[in-house]
C-alpha positions in Angstrom: 25.2 -2.5 1.1 24.7 -5.5 3.4 21.6 -7.7 3.6 20.5 -6.3 7.0 20.4 -2.7 5.7 18.4 -3.6 2.6 15.5 -5.4 4.3 15.3 -3.2 7.4 14.2 0.4 7.5 11.7 -0.3 4.8 7.9 -0.3 4.6 6.2 -3.6 3.6 2.8 -3.9 1.8 1.0 -7.2 1.3 -1.6 -7.4 -1.5 -3.7 -10.6 -1.2 -5.9 -11.9 -4.0 -9.3 -13.1 -2.8 -10.9 -13.7 -6.2 -13.0 -16.8 -6.8 -10.3 -18.9 -8.3 -8.6 -19.1 -4.9 -11.3 -21.7 -4.0 -9.5 -24.2 -6.4 -7.7 -27.2 -5.0 -4.6 -28.1 -7.0 -4.5 -31.7 -5.6 -2.7 -30.7 -2.4 -5.7 -31.3 -0.2 -6.1 -27.6 0.5 -7.5 -24.8 -1.4 -5.3 -22.0 -2.8 -6.9 -19.7 -0.3 -5.8 -21.9 2.6 -2.3 -22.3 1.2 -2.1 -18.5 0.7 -3.2 -17.9 4.3 -0.3 -20.0 5.7 2.3 -18.3 3.5 0.9 -14.8 4.1 1.0 -15.1 7.9 4.5 -16.4 7.8 5.6 -13.5 5.6 3.7 -11.0 7.7 5.5 -12.3 10.9 8.9 -11.7 9.1 7.7 -8.2 8.0 6.6 -7.5 11.6 10.2 -8.1 12.8 11.5 -5.7 10.2 8.8 -3.0 10.2 7.7 -2.4 13.8 5.1 0.2 13.0 3.0 -2.4 11.2 2.5 -3.3 7.5 -0.1 -2.3 5.0 -2.4 -5.1 3.8 -4.8 -5.1 0.9 -7.4 -7.7 0.0 -8.7 -7.5 -3.6 -11.1 -9.2 -6.0 -13.4 -7.0 -8.1 -12.8 -4.3 -5.4 -10.1 -3.8 -2.8 -9.9 -2.9 0.9 -6.8 -1.5 2.6 -5.8 -2.1 6.2 -3.1 0.1 7.6 -0.6 -0.6 10.5 -1.4 -4.3 10.6 0.5 -7.0 12.5 0.5 -10.7 11.7 -2.2 -11.5 14.4 -4.5 -9.0 12.6 -4.0 -10.9 9.3 -5.6 -14.0 10.9 -8.7 -11.9 11.7 -8.7 -10.5 8.1 -8.6 -13.9 6.6 -11.4 -15.1 8.9 -13.6 -12.3 7.8 -13.2 -12.9 4.1 -13.8 -15.6 1.5 -12.8 -15.9 -2.1 -15.2 -14.6 -4.7 -15.3 -12.3 -7.8 -12.8 -11.2 -10.4 -9.1 -10.2 -10.1 -8.8 -6.4 -10.4 -5.1 -6.2 -9.5 -4.7 -2.9 -11.5 -6.7 -0.8 -9.1 -5.1 -2.2 -5.9 -1.6 -2.0 -7.2 -2.2 1.6 -8.4 -3.4 2.5 -4.9 -0.4 0.9 -3.2 2.1 2.7 -5.6 0.3 6.0 -5.3 0.4 5.6 -1.5 4.1 5.0 -1.5 4.9 7.9 -3.8 2.7 10.2 -1.8 4.5 9.3 1.4 7.8 9.7 -0.3 6.8 13.2 -1.5 5.7 14.1 2.1 9.0 12.8 3.5 7.2 10.0 5.4 8.6 7.0 3.5 11.2 4.9 5.1 14.8 5.6 4.1 15.3 2.3 2.2 11.9 2.5 0.4 9.2 -0.1 0.1 8.6 -3.7 -0.7 5.2 -4.8 -2.2 4.4 -8.5 -2.0 1.5 -9.6 -4.2 0.0 -13.0 -3.3 -2.1 -14.2 -6.3 -2.9 -17.3 -8.3 -3.7 -16.2 -11.9 -3.3 -13.7 -14.6 -5.0 -10.4 -13.5 -7.9 -8.9 -15.4 -5.9 -6.3 -17.3 -2.4 -7.8 -17.7 -1.0 -5.1 -20.0 -2.1 -2.4 -17.5 -0.1 -4.0 -14.8 3.0 -3.8 -17.0 2.3 -0.2 -17.7 1.8 0.6 -14.0 5.1 -1.1 -13.0 7.1 0.6 -15.8 5.7 4.0 -14.8 6.6 3.4 -11.1 10.2 2.4 -12.1 10.6 5.8 -13.8 9.8 7.6 -10.5 12.4 6.0 -8.3 15.9 7.1 -7.7 17.7 3.7 -7.3 17.0 0.1 -8.1 16.6 -1.0 -4.4 14.1 1.7 -3.5 11.0 -0.2 -4.7 10.6 -3.9 -5.0 7.5 -5.8 -6.2 7.3 -9.5 -5.7 4.6 -11.7 -7.2 4.1 -14.9 -5.2 2.1 -17.3 -7.3 -0.2 -19.7 -5.4 -1.4 -22.7 -7.4 -0.3 -24.3 -10.7 -1.7 -22.0 -13.4 0.8 -22.4 -16.2 -0.3 -19.3 -18.1 0.0 -17.2 -15.0 3.5 -18.6 -14.4 4.5 -17.6 -17.9 3.0 -14.1 -17.4 4.8 -13.5 -14.1 8.1 -14.8 -15.5 7.8 -12.4 -18.4 7.2 -9.6 -15.9 10.3 -10.6 -14.0 12.6 -11.1 -17.1 11.4 -8.6 -19.7 10.4 -5.5 -17.9 13.5 -3.4 -18.8 13.1 -4.5 -22.5 9.6 -3.1 -22.3 10.9 0.3 -21.0 11.3 0.1 -17.3 14.1 2.2 -15.8 15.0 -0.6 -13.3 14.0 -4.3 -13.0 11.9 -3.9 -9.8 9.9 -7.2 -10.1 10.7 -10.6 -8.7 8.4 -13.7 -9.1 8.2 -16.7 -6.9 6.2 -19.9 -7.1 5.0 -21.8 -4.1 7.6 -24.5 -4.8 10.3 -21.7 -4.7 8.8 -20.5 -1.4 9.1 -24.0 0.2 12.9 -23.9 -0.6 13.7 -20.3 0.5 14.0 -18.5 3.8 11.6 -15.7 4.3 14.6 -13.3 4.4 15.6 -14.5 1.0 12.1 -13.9 -0.3 12.1 -10.3 0.9 15.7 -9.8 -0.3 14.9 -11.1 -3.8 12.1 -8.7 -4.1 14.6 -5.9 -3.9 17.9 -7.1 -5.4 17.1 -10.1 -7.7 
């Protein structure tokens, strides 16, 4: 399967953390929220090119909100209407995104090549073990490795979070996942990768 066919004819979902810790500045002269915004818009533009009917975008903290059929211009509006506050309930939003995909798959509405979920976050979520359980369960429901990719893009320098996401990436199958469907990327990685590579790694890394 060539690169073009893996990243096209897929649906893309962006899950954006807006919890209070995104107000932090890691000494870069910008808050994590500002850095996340730049990266998100760049990723959304790339997804726009590949998924012409728009992407699904979630913002989450203690609660989440879903925006359907979004283009990259709309993401600027979404950022302008929100500011970081609250906790980091990734479990609820990831559950909704996965349920949404499997419902569309059951109804024959999912794209032929499946779905890529990009999670832009800065720290360990509120219920880290529940995230692992959710991902393992999702891996049991797919038919092939490339069908579903979940990529965690870490904003900021939280060392514990980096360790957690790396474990998600490396140890998922040992924990019982049918396929390794997780990839993790730091901001440093993102600076040195093309956006196509980011989207590709979410699926085949």
